[in-house]
Every structure is written in C-alpha cells, then in structure tokens.
N, C-alpha and C positions, 0 to 999 in steps of 0.2 A: 504493500499500500504506500509505503514512504517514497518508493521509486516513482510511483504514478503521480501522487499528489504534491510531492515535493521534490520534483526531479533535478533541481539545481543544488541539492544537497548531496551529501556522501556519508558514508557508514564509517564510524570512528569507534572501535571497540563494541561496546554494548549500546551504543546510540547512533541515531541518523542525526546529521548536523545540517542545518539549513539557516538562512538569514531570518525568515519570518514566515507566518502563515500565508503571505502572498508569494511565498516560493522565491524570494529574492536571495540571491547568493549571499552567503555570510556564515556566520558561526553563534548567533544568538539563540536559536530555537533548537532544542534537542527532543528527541523522542526515544524513549527507552524501548529497545528491541527485545530485551530478555528480562525476565523477572517473574515474580509471582502473578497469579491471575487476577488478584486484587489486593487492596491494602497499599502500604508504603512501598515504593519502589516497583509497582506493579507495570508489567510490560505494556506498550500502547499509551502509557501517559506521557504527556509532553509539556514543556515550559518553554516560555519565551523569556529569556533573562533581560532583555532591554525593556519590555513592556510590562511583565509580571503576568501576561495571560497564561493560562494552563489549562489543560483537559484532557480528555481522552481521545480516542480515535474517531468517535462519532462527533465530538465537537470540532475536530480538525476538518473532517468531511464537510460538514455544515458550513464552516467559514470559507473553505477553499471552494466549493460549490455554489455558495450563495444560497444555501436551502434554509428554511426556518421551521419547516413542519417535521417532527420527528418521522412520520411514516416515509417521507421523501429521503431523509437521511439513511434509513434502515434499508430502503429498497437500493440505493447507492452502494451503501456497504455490503449487500448481498452479492454484488457483482464479483467479489473477490472471494476465493475459496478460503475456508478456515485453516489456520495452521495445522498441519499433519494430515489434511483431508486430501484425497486424491484430487490433483488438478482436472478440472473439465473445462472445455472451451464455453465460456458464457457469453461470447460476443455474437453468436448467431441470432438472427432474428425471426 
C-alpha cells in the first residue's frame, strides 16, 4: 500500500519514509511496516513529525484519495490483498 499511495517514499528498516500525506519527497512522514496488530507500535500506524498528523492506513487512504465516507475508504482499501493472503488480480472490471 505504501508503494502505491506514497510512491515518492522509500523503505528504511521497519518504516516507509516520505515527506507528507500529499506524497511529497522528504523524510517527515513515516509508516510502521512491522509491529503488533494493534496498540503501541502497531504496523500501519503513521506519523508526520512536521505537522503532528497521525493515524492508521485507513486515515492515510482517506487523505490521499480525498474520501470522507468510511464506506468509500473501506472499498478503496479492499483493492489490496491482506498481508499473507494469496495475491489475486483485483484490477479486472
């Protein structure tokens, strides 16, 4: 998901690093790639050190896609396979 929504970033250890939620090149925003499913240090949590914005992957999708309805955000998130699930082509219409 990070490569798709934050394509100007890069992996650095356990994090995906990019400038901000607008996908600007830089190092301010980081997304945790590994960690527990929930709680402190959970995978998928992100923080922008410059602005103080933070959230989970659903928040990031909503901001990147300009979505304000949860149903729309969930539909967008379902386009990607779950970690560990077999990859299937979801681009066919």
